[in-house]
N, C-alpha and C positions, 0 to 999 in steps of 0.2 A: 182903675181898670187896667192900666198899662202893666202894673206889676203882676197882676193875676195872669194876663195874657203872656207875659214874658216867661213865667214859670211853666205854664201849659205848653207854650211853644218849645221850650227846652225839652220837656218830657216827650213831646211828639217827635222832635228831631232825634232824640236818643233812640226811641222805638223804631223809627224808620231806618236809622243807621245800623241797627242790629238785625233787621229783617229784610228779606228780598220780596219782590212781587210774587215770586213763586211760593214762598213760605206763607204769605198772606192769603193767596188763592187756595192753597192746600188747607189752611186752617178754616177758611170759609166753607170749603167743600165738606170738611169733617163736621162742622157745626150744622150745616144743612142736612147731612145724613142723620145726625143725632136727632134733630128736630123732626124730621120725617118719621123716624122710628118711634119717637114719643107720640106723635100724632096718630100713627097707626095703632099704637097701643091704646090710646084713649078711645079711638073709634071702636076697637074690639070690645073694650069695656062697656061702652054705651050700648052696643048690640046685645051683649049678654044681659044687661039690665032691662032691656025692652022686651 
């Protein structure tokens, strides 16, 4: 287990070293907007079929 965690920890640390909190927050906001848009599209599709 230690070897698996060691590799994962290294990848996490690399990722965090390349990104800022602001970048992570921006990416999260973009993802939320995309998901909201997809949900609205699905609701519209359901309304059309009813």
